[in-house]
Backbone as CSV, one residue per row, in Angstrom:
resi,resn,N_x,N_y,N_z,CA_x,CA_y,CA_z,C_x,C_y,C_z
1,UNK,8.622,-3.095,1.100,9.505,-1.968,0.813,10.118,-1.426,2.098
2,UNK,9.330,-1.363,3.160,9.879,-0.889,4.431,11.002,-1.787,4.903
3,UNK,10.788,-3.099,4.836,11.804,-4.046,5.279,13.081,-3.922,4.452
4,UNK,12.926,-3.765,3.148,14.090,-3.653,2.272,14.859,-2.365,2.525
5,UNK,14.138,-1.262,2.737,14.803,0.002,3.036,15.546,-0.064,4.367
6,UNK,14.916,-0.689,5.359,15.547,-0.814,6.675,16.898,-1.512,6.562
7,UNK,16.933,-2.588,5.801,18.174,-3.361,5.634,19.211,-2.584,4.829
8,UNK,18.755,-1.846,3.819,19.683,-1.248,2.859,20.217,0.129,3.240
9,UNK,19.387,0.980,3.839,19.825,2.368,4.018,19.974,2.799,5.473
10,UNK,19.508,2.007,6.414,19.657,2.413,7.815,21.138,2.567,8.164
11,UNK,21.471,3.676,8.794,22.846,3.956,9.189,23.644,4.729,8.156
12,UNK,23.135,4.880,6.948,23.866,5.603,5.907,23.613,7.110,6.027
13,UNK,24.599,7.884,5.640,24.525,9.343,5.710,24.349,9.927,4.324
14,UNK,23.404,10.837,4.180,23.117,11.457,2.888,24.169,12.521,2.589
15,UNK,24.831,12.372,1.442,25.859,13.333,1.044,25.284,14.431,0.149
16,UNK,24.361,14.060,-0.733,23.776,15.060,-1.627,22.411,14.575,-2.098
17,UNK,21.601,15.524,-2.563,20.250,15.228,-3.048,20.041,15.984,-4.351
18,UNK,19.483,15.281,-5.334,19.191,15.903,-6.613,17.706,15.732,-6.924
19,UNK,17.036,16.822,-7.322,15.620,16.796,-7.670,15.442,17.001,-9.173
20,UNK,14.383,16.403,-9.732,14.095,16.593,-11.154,13.444,17.951,-11.413
21,UNK,12.790,18.506,-10.390,12.065,19.763,-10.554,10.618,19.561,-10.951
22,UNK,10.232,18.316,-11.275,8.844,18.035,-11.662,7.962,17.932,-10.420
23,UNK,6.707,18.300,-10.577,5.759,18.208,-9.485,5.212,16.789,-9.399
24,UNK,5.150,16.218,-8.203,4.528,14.922,-7.986,3.074,15.180,-7.567
25,UNK,2.527,14.378,-6.660,1.168,14.628,-6.178,1.072,16.042,-5.621
26,UNK,2.117,16.433,-4.941,2.248,17.803,-4.462,3.690,18.240,-4.725
27,UNK,3.920,19.502,-4.645,5.243,20.074,-4.944,6.270,19.627,-3.914
28,UNK,7.441,19.200,-4.372,8.546,18.897,-3.470,9.227,20.207,-3.095
29,UNK,9.396,20.434,-1.822,9.979,21.698,-1.360,11.393,21.873,-1.924
30,UNK,11.703,23.036,-2.503,13.057,23.286,-3.030,14.128,23.175,-1.954
31,UNK,13.738,23.328,-0.680,14.704,23.266,0.419,15.058,21.830,0.806
32,UNK,14.392,20.845,0.185,14.626,19.451,0.581,16.095,19.040,0.484
33,UNK,16.800,19.320,-0.616,18.211,18.899,-0.687,19.069,19.439,0.457
34,UNK,18.925,20.710,0.769,19.762,21.283,1.826,19.386,20.731,3.202
35,UNK,18.113,20.442,3.416,17.670,19.922,4.713,18.058,18.451,4.908
36,UNK,18.176,17.717,3.813,18.543,16.301,3.913,20.056,16.074,3.957
37,UNK,20.807,17.019,3.441,22.259,16.849,3.360,22.878,16.667,4.747
38,UNK,23.707,15.634,4.861,24.431,15.258,6.085,23.530,14.607,7.139
39,UNK,22.306,14.326,6.785,21.405,13.613,7.715,21.641,12.109,7.594
40,UNK,21.606,11.438,8.732,21.799,9.984,8.784,20.456,9.288,8.951
41,UNK,20.259,8.192,8.205,19.022,7.415,8.311,19.084,6.577,9.586
42,UNK,18.117,6.761,10.465,18.123,6.045,11.755,17.127,4.891,11.798
43,UNK,16.220,4.809,10.840,15.255,3.713,10.821,14.186,3.967,9.776
44,UNK,13.406,2.934,9.493,12.322,3.058,8.517,11.067,2.421,9.109
45,UNK,9.983,3.197,9.134,8.701,2.712,9.653,7.652,2.810,8.542
46,UNK,6.437,2.388,8.879,5.354,2.437,7.910,4.031,2.583,8.643
47,UNK,3.103,3.313,8.042,1.714,3.326,8.510,0.835,3.323,7.277
48,UNK,0.004,2.281,7.140,-0.780,2.157,5.925,0.150,2.099,4.725
49,UNK,-0.122,2.940,3.753,0.682,2.947,2.525,1.785,4.007,2.553
50,UNK,2.022,4.590,3.706,3.059,5.619,3.836,4.323,5.031,4.439
51,UNK,5.459,5.362,3.849,6.760,5.021,4.397,7.275,6.205,5.204
52,UNK,7.851,5.914,6.370,8.388,6.940,7.250,9.879,6.669,7.424
53,UNK,10.695,7.417,6.696,12.140,7.236,6.749,12.694,8.207,7.791
54,UNK,13.048,7.667,8.956,13.504,8.508,10.064,14.960,8.906,9.888
55,UNK,15.252,10.160,10.208,16.598,10.719,10.116,16.999,11.288,11.470
56,UNK,18.287,11.538,11.636,18.698,12.210,12.865,18.185,13.652,12.847
57,UNK,18.411,14.370,13.914,17.879,15.731,14.077,16.356,15.730,14.137
58,UNK,15.752,14.580,14.538,14.298,14.482,14.730,13.494,14.843,13.485
59,UNK,13.959,14.350,12.343,13.263,14.564,11.081,12.806,13.231,10.494
60,UNK,11.729,13.263,9.730,11.228,12.078,9.050,10.862,12.440,7.617
61,UNK,11.354,11.635,6.674,10.992,11.808,5.271,9.764,10.945,5.011
62,UNK,8.632,11.598,4.751,7.355,10.932,4.535,7.213,10.643,3.048
63,UNK,6.921,9.376,2.720,6.896,8.966,1.320,5.660,8.132,1.022
64,UNK,5.034,8.401,-0.122,3.943,7.578,-0.632,4.278,7.245,-2.084
65,UNK,4.101,5.981,-2.469,4.499,5.553,-3.809,3.479,5.916,-4.875
66,UNK,2.236,6.246,-4.476,1.223,6.553,-5.471,0.916,5.340,-6.328
67,UNK,0.627,5.562,-7.605,0.256,4.476,-8.515,1.466,3.778,-9.117
68,UNK,2.549,4.502,-9.332,3.668,3.921,-10.080,5.031,4.208,-9.461
69,UNK,5.059,4.763,-8.260,6.330,5.122,-7.653,7.083,3.916,-7.105
70,UNK,8.389,4.027,-7.047,9.219,2.981,-6.443,10.563,3.566,-6.019
71,UNK,11.082,3.035,-4.945,12.429,3.356,-4.508,13.375,2.290,-5.064
72,UNK,14.532,2.717,-5.566,15.527,1.797,-6.110,16.871,2.084,-5.455
73,UNK,17.480,1.043,-4.894,18.750,1.189,-4.193,19.873,0.607,-5.033
74,UNK,21.031,1.256,-5.006,22.192,0.766,-5.751,23.456,1.026,-4.949
75,UNK,24.340,0.048,-4.940,25.654,0.243,-4.301,26.657,0.812,-5.289
76,UNK,26.278,0.854,-6.556,27.119,1.423,-7.610,27.061,2.937,-7.516
77,UNK,28.197,3.556,-7.423,28.236,5.005,-7.295,27.678,5.732,-8.505
78,UNK,27.674,5.061,-9.667,27.140,5.681,-10.880,26.195,4.686,-11.563
79,UNK,25.006,4.495,-11.002,24.057,3.533,-11.587,23.580,3.980,-12.959
80,UNK,23.113,3.024,-13.754,22.629,3.335,-15.102,21.480,4.342,-15.037
81,UNK,21.485,5.315,-15.936,20.414,6.318,-15.934,19.041,5.683,-16.145
82,UNK,18.026,6.249,-15.500,16.655,5.795,-15.632,15.755,6.996,-15.895
83,UNK,14.685,6.812,-16.664,13.731,7.924,-16.848,12.852,8.079,-15.615
84,UNK,12.250,9.252,-15.487,11.247,9.525,-14.455,11.800,9.417,-13.026
85,UNK,13.078,9.663,-12.843,13.646,9.705,-11.495,13.516,11.135,-10.985
86,UNK,12.798,11.316,-9.895,12.499,12.661,-9.414,13.300,13.057,-8.182
87,UNK,13.848,12.075,-7.468,14.726,12.362,-6.335,15.850,11.327,-6.333
88,UNK,17.072,11.808,-6.164,18.223,10.908,-6.028,18.992,11.286,-4.775
89,UNK,19.058,10.334,-3.840,19.842,10.530,-2.625,21.170,9.809,-2.805
90,UNK,22.260,10.547,-2.765,23.588,9.958,-2.834,24.138,9.872,-1.413
91,UNK,24.562,8.675,-0.993,25.081,8.486,0.354,26.601,8.655,0.376
92,UNK,27.103,8.917,1.554,28.525,9.205,1.710,29.405,8.028,1.320
93,UNK,28.886,6.804,1.382,29.692,5.623,1.046,29.632,5.272,-0.439
94,UNK,28.981,6.098,-1.254,28.916,5.848,-2.691,27.647,5.177,-3.162
95,UNK,26.837,4.637,-2.269,25.573,4.035,-2.660,24.536,5.130,-2.914
96,UNK,23.393,4.744,-3.467,22.375,5.751,-3.774,20.979,5.148,-3.680
97,UNK,20.010,6.037,-3.503,18.599,5.666,-3.435,17.842,6.626,-4.343
98,UNK,17.090,6.056,-5.301,16.378,6.891,-6.270,14.874,6.645,-6.183
99,UNK,14.113,7.736,-6.326,12.661,7.631,-6.365,12.209,7.844,-7.795
100,UNK,11.677,6.780,-8.385,11.204,6.825,-9.765,9.680,6.773,-9.773
101,UNK,9.040,7.631,-10.568,7.581,7.686,-10.572,7.087,8.213,-11.919
102,UNK,6.817,7.317,-12.884,6.380,7.776,-14.213,5.089,8.575,-14.192
103,UNK,4.102,8.165,-13.364,2.808,8.840,-13.379,2.748,10.022,-12.407
104,UNK,3.750,10.155,-11.565,3.919,11.300,-10.657,2.757,11.491,-9.681
105,UNK,2.219,10.367,-9.163,1.205,10.438,-8.112,1.812,10.214,-6.730
106,UNK,3.123,10.026,-6.681,3.790,9.794,-5.404,3.931,11.089,-4.611
107,UNK,4.503,10.965,-3.411,4.633,12.127,-2.532,5.885,11.974,-1.677
108,UNK,6.593,13.082,-1.485,7.756,13.149,-0.602,7.693,14.449,0.171
109,UNK,7.805,14.334,1.487,7.748,15.544,2.310,8.566,15.314,3.573
110,UNK,9.359,16.293,3.958,10.153,16.219,5.178,9.357,16.850,6.310
111,UNK,9.228,16.106,7.414,8.391,16.538,8.530,9.169,16.419,9.836
112,UNK,9.008,17.385,10.701,9.583,17.268,12.046,8.869,16.159,12.807
113,UNK,9.617,15.330,13.516,9.037,14.147,14.145,7.938,14.492,15.149
114,UNK,8.082,15.590,15.864,7.064,15.931,16.856,5.770,16.420,16.210
115,UNK,5.796,16.667,14.907,4.598,17.090,14.189,4.090,16.016,13.227
116,UNK,4.724,14.864,13.226,4.464,13.857,12.210,2.997,13.433,12.161
117,UNK,2.429,13.110,13.312,1.061,12.586,13.316,0.006,13.669,13.198
118,UNK,0.474,14.938,13.121,-0.439,16.031,12.797,-0.367,16.397,11.319
119,UNK,0.538,15.734,10.589,0.641,15.982,9.153,-0.694,15.627,8.492
120,UNK,-1.188,16.458,7.577,-2.516,16.211,6.993,-2.649,14.864,6.299
121,UNK,-1.556,14.303,5.815,-1.629,12.999,5.149,-1.832,11.864,6.141
122,UNK,-1.243,11.973,7.319,-1.322,10.906,8.309,-2.474,11.089,9.285
123,UNK,-2.837,12.335,9.557,-3.835,12.608,10.591,-5.197,12.012,10.274
124,UNK,-5.494,11.807,8.996,-6.821,11.312,8.609,-6.890,9.788,8.527
125,UNK,-5.762,9.112,8.707,-5.725,7.668,8.494,-6.273,6.888,9.678
126,UNK,-6.885,5.744,9.366,-7.319,4.816,10.394,-6.157,3.964,10.870
127,UNK,-6.413,2.983,11.739,-5.355,2.107,12.222,-4.784,1.238,11.108
128,UNK,-3.560,0.820,11.279,-2.902,-0.038,10.306,-3.339,-1.487,10.542
129,UNK,-3.952,-2.156,9.552,-4.513,-3.482,9.775,-3.493,-4.601,9.858
130,UNK,-2.243,-4.324,9.512,-1.204,-5.342,9.663,-0.487,-5.178,10.999
131,UNK,-0.195,-3.936,11.361,0.450,-3.681,12.647,-0.498,-3.983,13.806
132,UNK,-1.790,-3.665,13.619,-2.808,-3.911,14.648,-4.013,-4.575,13.987
133,UNK,-3.964,-5.889,13.760,-5.068,-6.573,13.066,-6.401,-6.330,13.760
134,UNK,-7.414,-5.901,13.010,-8.715,-5.592,13.623,-9.480,-6.856,13.993
135,UNK,-10.215,-6.788,15.064,-11.099,-7.889,15.460,-12.398,-7.781,14.676
136,UNK,-13.058,-8.933,14.471,-14.318,-8.929,13.749,-15.370,-8.073,14.411
137,UNK,-15.429,-8.103,15.743,-16.416,-7.303,16.465,-16.175,-5.812,16.238
138,UNK,-14.909,-5.408,16.220,-14.584,-3.992,15.981,-15.025,-3.580,14.578
139,UNK,-14.770,-4.420,13.575,-15.186,-4.112,12.207,-16.717,-4.055,12.107
140,UNK,-17.371,-4.961,12.803,-18.840,-4.993,12.795,-19.410,-3.680,13.347
141,UNK,-18.829,-3.188,14.436,-19.293,-1.912,15.006,-18.964,-0.750,14.076
142,UNK,-17.755,-0.792,13.497,-17.323,0.296,12.614,-18.219,0.399,11.387
143,UNK,-18.716,-0.739,10.908,-19.517,-0.758,9.687,-20.994,-0.513,9.936
144,UNK,-21.397,-0.377,11.187,-22.815,-0.230,11.501,-23.423,0.957,10.734
145,UNK,-24.445,0.662,9.959,-25.135,1.706,9.205,-24.473,2.074,7.889
146,UNK,-23.279,1.528,7.593,-22.575,1.889,6.354,-23.291,1.298,5.147
147,UNK,-23.553,2.130,4.161,-24.272,1.686,2.970,-23.358,1.441,1.780
148,UNK,-22.077,1.713,1.933,-21.130,1.425,0.855,-20.892,-0.080,0.783
149,UNK,-20.400,-0.540,-0.347,-20.084,-1.956,-0.489,-18.950,-2.330,0.465
150,UNK,-18.936,-3.577,0.880,-17.883,-4.024,1.788,-16.505,-3.896,1.139
151,UNK,-16.427,-4.065,-0.177,-15.139,-3.898,-0.868,-14.630,-2.474,-0.706
152,UNK,-15.493,-1.485,-0.967,-15.048,-0.094,-0.841,-14.870,0.323,0.616
153,UNK,-15.571,-0.332,1.509,-15.366,-0.100,2.942,-13.931,-0.454,3.325
154,UNK,-13.441,-1.585,2.841,-12.074,-2.012,3.159,-11.026,-1.102,2.530
155,UNK,-11.369,-0.469,1.422,-10.410,0.406,0.737,-10.349,1.808,1.326
156,UNK,-11.287,2.155,2.178,-11.335,3.499,2.751,-10.216,3.642,3.783
157,UNK,-9.180,4.407,3.436,-8.007,4.541,4.299,-8.316,5.264,5.604
158,UNK,-9.436,5.959,5.662,-9.830,6.622,6.906,-10.320,5.604,7.928
159,UNK,-10.761,4.448,7.452,-11.223,3.395,8.353,-10.091,2.424,8.684
160,UNK,-9.431,1.935,7.645,-8.284,1.035,7.786,-7.216,1.510,6.813
161,UNK,-6.030,1.767,7.299,-4.979,2.348,6.460,-4.018,1.273,5.975
162,UNK,-4.167,0.857,4.715,-3.174,-0.053,4.178,-3.684,-1.117,3.237
163,UNK,-4.996,-1.392,3.219,-5.514,-2.423,2.328,-5.726,-1.822,0.947
164,UNK,-5.100,-2.423,-0.064,-5.230,-1.942,-1.435,-6.223,-2.772,-2.225
165,UNK,-6.394,-2.418,-3.483,-7.434,-3.018,-4.316,-7.231,-4.518,-4.542
166,UNK,-6.004,-4.908,-4.804,-5.722,-6.325,-5.032,-6.094,-7.144,-3.803
167,UNK,-5.622,-6.695,-2.652,-5.765,-7.499,-1.443,-7.188,-7.474,-0.881
168,UNK,-7.949,-6.411,-1.164,-9.347,-6.392,-0.733,-10.129,-7.508,-1.420
169,UNK,-9.900,-7.689,-2.723,-10.567,-8.781,-3.435,-10.161,-10.138,-2.877
170,UNK,-8.879,-10.301,-2.588,-8.393,-11.584,-2.073,-8.936,-11.865,-0.670
171,UNK,-8.986,-10.859,0.172,-9.495,-11.019,1.543,-10.954,-11.449,1.523
172,UNK,-11.771,-10.796,0.695,-13.189,-11.115,0.649,-13.432,-12.495,0.049
173,UNK,-12.620,-12.891,-0.919,-12.770,-14.241,-1.475,-12.461,-15.292,-0.420
174,UNK,-11.384,-15.112,0.283,-11.023,-16.082,1.323,-12.074,-16.126,2.425
175,UNK,-12.656,-14.966,2.729,-13.683,-14.916,3.759,-15.059,-15.305,3.265
176,UNK,-15.187,-15.623,1.951,-16.461,-16.028,1.327,-17.542,-14.951,1.474
177,UNK,-17.138,-13.709,1.276,-18.074,-12.580,1.374,-18.216,-11.926,0.004
178,UNK,-19.453,-11.702,-0.418,-19.729,-11.054,-1.694,-19.293,-9.589,-1.618
179,UNK,-18.401,-9.139,-2.508,-17.906,-7.749,-2.439,-18.969,-6.707,-2.719
180,UNK,-20.109,-7.117,-3.271,-21.172,-6.172,-3.613,-22.082,-5.857,-2.435
181,UNK,-21.991,-6.615,-1.372,-22.897,-6.414,-0.242,-22.593,-5.131,0.513
182,UNK,-23.630,-4.578,1.123,-23.426,-3.397,1.959,-22.621,-3.776,3.191
183,UNK,-21.642,-2.957,3.527,-20.806,-3.246,4.693,-21.638,-3.353,5.959
184,UNK,-22.651,-2.501,6.077,-23.481,-2.505,7.272,-24.401,-3.704,7.374
185,UNK,-24.526,-4.490,6.285,-25.417,-5.650,6.296,-24.714,-6.932,6.724
186,UNK,-23.387,-6.913,6.837,-22.658,-8.117,7.227,-22.860,-8.413,8.714
187,UNK,-23.006,-9.690,9.036,-23.141,-10.084,10.423,-21.796,-10.258,11.103
188,UNK,-21.832,-10.515,12.403,-20.600,-10.645,13.180,-19.718,-11.768,12.667
189,UNK,-20.303,-12.920,12.339,-19.497,-14.047,11.883,-18.822,-13.755,10.545
190,UNK,-19.516,-13.023,9.695,-18.913,-12.650,8.419,-17.748,-11.691,8.630
191,UNK,-17.918,-10.728,9.536,-16.804,-9.825,9.844,-15.668,-10.575,10.528
192,UNK,-15.993,-11.581,11.329,-14.930,-12.402,11.930,-14.108,-13.088,10.842
193,UNK,-14.784,-13.573,9.798,-14.074,-14.233,8.701,-13.184,-13.251,7.953
194,UNK,-13.706,-12.058,7.704,-12.908,-11.031,7.022,-11.709,-10.637,7.884
195,UNK,-11.950,-10.427,9.175,-10.870,-10.018,10.083,-9.769,-11.059,10.135
196,UNK,-10.125,-12.334,10.088,-9.115,-13.388,10.138,-8.237,-13.396,8.896
197,UNK,-8.809,-13.027,7.752,-8.055,-13.095,6.495,-7.192,-11.864,6.240
198,UNK,-7.509,-10.735,6.875,-6.736,-9.512,6.619,-5.249,-9.707,6.905
199,UNK,-4.832,-10.119,8.120,-3.393,-10.268,8.354,-2.786,-11.433,7.583
200,UNK,-3.576,-12.453,7.266,-3.043,-13.586,6.503,-2.661,-13.170,5.090
201,UNK,-3.582,-12.490,4.415,-3.319,-12.066,3.037,-2.181,-11.050,2.994
202,UNK,-2.240,-10.039,3.860,-1.191,-9.020,3.853,0.163,-9.626,4.225
203,UNK,0.166,-10.535,5.199,1.420,-11.160,5.615,2.047,-11.990,4.508
204,UNK,1.222,-12.771,3.807,1.744,-13.588,2.708,2.277,-12.723,1.576
205,UNK,1.559,-11.629,1.268,2.006,-10.734,0.199,3.334,-10.069,0.555
206,UNK,3.484,-9.672,1.815,4.737,-9.038,2.245,5.893,-10.019,2.156
207,UNK,5.668,-11.264,2.596,6.731,-12.272,2.554,7.196,-12.538,1.122
208,UNK,6.281,-12.376,0.161,6.635,-12.606,-1.243,6.991,-11.300,-1.959
209,UNK,7.242,-10.256,-1.211,7.710,-8.970,-1.740,6.688,-8.261,-2.619
210,UNK,5.383,-8.491,-2.354,4.359,-7.757,-3.068,3.938,-8.412,-4.369
211,UNK,3.097,-7.688,-5.123,2.512,-8.202,-6.361,2.880,-7.297,-7.524
212,UNK,3.427,-7.873,-8.578,3.810,-7.106,-9.758,2.939,-7.481,-10.942
213,UNK,2.275,-6.484,-11.545,1.604,-6.659,-12.824,2.346,-5.877,-13.906
214,UNK,2.708,-4.628,-13.594,3.384,-3.790,-14.571,4.590,-3.079,-13.952
215,UNK,4.340,-2.000,-13.224,5.436,-1.100,-12.846,6.113,-1.444,-11.525
216,UNK,5.411,-2.102,-10.598,5.983,-2.281,-9.264,7.247,-3.135,-9.311
217,UNK,8.271,-2.699,-8.597,9.508,-3.453,-8.429,9.976,-3.301,-6.990
218,UNK,10.770,-4.253,-6.548,11.355,-4.168,-5.221,12.474,-3.135,-5.233
219,UNK,13.086,-2.954,-4.091,14.173,-1.984,-3.957,15.342,-2.312,-4.885
220,UNK,15.464,-3.594,-5.250,16.561,-4.040,-6.115,16.095,-4.300,-7.538
221,UNK,14.977,-3.678,-7.923,14.446,-3.724,-9.281,13.993,-5.124,-9.693
222,UNK,13.487,-5.896,-8.735,12.964,-7.221,-9.022,11.443,-7.220,-8.842
223,UNK,10.715,-8.057,-9.588,9.255,-8.102,-9.428,8.848,-8.795,-8.140
224,UNK,7.704,-8.397,-7.587,7.156,-9.097,-6.436,6.618,-10.460,-6.855
225,UNK,6.583,-11.419,-5.912,6.236,-12.786,-6.261,4.874,-13.264,-5.816
226,UNK,3.990,-12.349,-5.352,2.702,-12.812,-4.842,1.674,-13.058,-5.947
227,UNK,1.930,-12.588,-7.158,0.972,-12.730,-8.243,0.551,-14.157,-8.493
228,UNK,1.482,-15.088,-8.377,1.168,-16.493,-8.640,0.284,-17.110,-7.564
229,UNK,0.112,-16.417,-6.424,-0.717,-16.931,-5.328,-2.129,-16.346,-5.336
230,UNK,-2.388,-15.381,-6.221,-3.694,-14.731,-6.236,-4.791,-15.738,-6.593
231,UNK,-5.888,-15.683,-5.854,-6.998,-16.604,-6.075,-8.051,-16.045,-7.028
232,UNK,-8.258,-14.717,-6.991,-9.283,-14.133,-7.863,-8.797,-12.930,-8.655
233,UNK,-7.948,-12.114,-8.087,-7.611,-10.836,-8.725,-6.948,-11.071,-10.087
234,UNK,-7.439,-10.336,-11.107,-6.930,-10.395,-12.479,-7.113,-11.771,-13.119
235,UNK,-8.115,-12.527,-12.636,-8.364,-13.871,-13.168,-9.765,-14.002,-13.764
236,UNK,-10.312,-12.911,-14.273,-11.664,-12.939,-14.836,-11.781,-14.013,-15.907
237,UNK,-12.826,-14.847,-15.796,-13.060,-15.914,-16.759,-12.337,-17.202,-16.464
238,UNK,-11.346,-17.153,-15.604,-10.609,-18.365,-15.231,-11.362,-19.096,-14.121
239,UNK,-11.164,-20.412,-13.985,-11.906,-21.165,-12.969,-11.459,-20.839,-11.552
240,UNK,-12.427,-20.726,-10.656,-12.119,-20.555,-9.233,-11.287,-21.741,-8.768
241,UNK,-10.237,-21.458,-8.036,-9.361,-22.541,-7.564,-10.049,-23.406,-6.512
242,UNK,-11.169,-22.920,-5.974,-11.887,-23.664,-4.941,-13.025,-24.507,-5.524
243,UNK,-13.823,-23.918,-6.450,-15.018,-24.624,-6.930,-15.091,-24.777,-8.440
244,UNK,-14.226,-24.095,-9.185,-14.216,-24.224,-10.639,-15.098,-23.250,-11.379
245,UNK,-15.922,-22.478,-10.671,-16.793,-21.482,-11.316,-15.941,-20.355,-11.910
246,UNK,-16.259,-19.859,-13.108,-15.476,-18.759,-13.689,-15.481,-17.523,-12.786
247,UNK,-14.326,-16.942,-12.603,-14.196,-15.716,-11.812,-14.839,-14.563,-12.568
248,UNK,-15.538,-13.704,-11.851,-16.232,-12.571,-12.450,-15.521,-11.268,-12.102
249,UNK,-15.540,-10.342,-13.039,-14.992,-9.000,-12.813,-16.102,-7.973,-12.907
250,UNK,-16.157,-7.057,-11.926,-17.064,-5.923,-11.960,-16.256,-4.668,-11.625
251,UNK,-16.869,-3.515,-11.757,-16.209,-2.251,-11.412,-16.944,-1.631,-10.237
252,UNK,-16.199,-1.306,-9.187,-16.740,-0.634,-8.014,-15.867,0.571,-7.707
253,UNK,-16.494,1.728,-7.652,-15.709,2.930,-7.371,-14.578,3.138,-8.351
254,UNK,-14.806,2.828,-9.632,-13.829,2.996,-10.715,-12.636,2.065,-10.574
255,UNK,-12.786,0.992,-9.785,-11.706,0.009,-9.632,-12.249,-1.393,-9.897
256,UNK,-11.397,-2.239,-10.430,-11.806,-3.606,-10.733,-11.946,-4.432,-9.458
257,UNK,-13.006,-5.216,-9.408,-13.232,-6.162,-8.323,-13.394,-7.543,-8.941
258,UNK,-12.750,-8.542,-8.352,-12.827,-9.913,-8.838,-13.374,-10.795,-7.717
259,UNK,-14.281,-11.717,-8.094,-14.856,-12.599,-7.077,-15.429,-13.843,-7.745
260,UNK,-15.707,-14.854,-6.954,-16.338,-16.082,-7.427,-17.830,-16.009,-7.109
261,UNK,-18.710,-16.000,-8.122,-20.151,-15.890,-7.861,-20.698,-17.024,-7.003
262,UNK,-20.066,-18.171,-7.044,-20.569,-19.301,-6.260,-20.038,-19.271,-4.829
263,UNK,-18.744,-19.155,-4.672,-18.153,-19.174,-3.323,-18.545,-17.955,-2.500
264,UNK,-18.777,-16.834,-3.168,-19.030,-15.587,-2.452,-20.452,-15.062,-2.633
265,UNK,-21.297,-15.760,-3.378,-22.596,-15.196,-3.699,-23.764,-15.747,-2.930
266,UNK,-23.533,-16.672,-2.011,-24.634,-17.359,-1.352,-25.418,-16.473,-0.391
267,UNK,-24.752,-15.448,0.173,-25.423,-14.611,1.163,-25.523,-13.164,0.690
268,UNK,-25.563,-12.978,-0.611,-25.599,-11.617,-1.157,-26.849,-10.880,-0.688
269,UNK,-26.661,-9.645,-0.282,-27.776,-8.847,0.221,-28.698,-8.429,-0.921
270,UNK,-29.986,-8.388,-0.648,-30.928,-7.935,-1.661,-30.799,-6.441,-1.887
271,UNK,-30.390,-5.734,-0.851,-30.245,-4.275,-0.972,-28.887,-3.955,-1.562
272,UNK,-28.828,-3.315,-2.737,-27.533,-3.010,-3.341,-26.777,-1.971,-2.534
273,UNK,-25.454,-2.109,-2.548,-24.613,-1.136,-1.840,-24.315,0.036,-2.759
274,UNK,-23.998,1.146,-2.154,-23.530,2.312,-2.921,-22.057,2.137,-3.145
275,UNK,-21.623,2.136,-4.416,-20.208,1.966,-4.730,-19.450,3.262,-4.520
């Protein structure tokens, strides 16, 4: 999404902003339209799951997609109406950018650039594992004493900002690590295997524009293409592509986890992890 926004909206000037008035994860400031008007997009960055849309006048529009949010870009000055559109940015050249979010767990907030990393949403985040891939030794030290499962350890945005539920399952499968094991029980070589797979899985998913099961779409309303490459996620009961054993599904921290009991179960810890 960051790459698509960079290509599509960088350099464009915002002519007007329209809000739905509905509350998202948090209230959108009523002053947002007036503060965004006549601002030019100077670049688009990302940290973890947050998009940082930089504007002139040292402002940044901080965005999180939540569970069902998406940005949609159109060069048509009057695009077809869509439900659940909560913000519409109309650019001076007639193009537009809309934020659609049926479940309203997304977030939009305008922040002064010099205060950006003190924003409560960003200040608590760990390093970005794609921008700065973690070394196995660093993960091993970080996990020392952790009693949570390694799957939930990877999902903790305070430790690593950006790994989601789908990709955590895929990373652990590729690294041959049982997702049920305590993070603190993994050895250095196991963390080395996990560390090696983090940028590989995330990089492949980004190149294929993400993974679509239901609501996710690209900036141009197209589905992501990584779903066909998934090895375990959403494949419960289907044969492992590596060994043929049926993929198993469990629930950890109220989220689905998929793994191969044979490929990933050989070194399972006797001590159960706290989910």
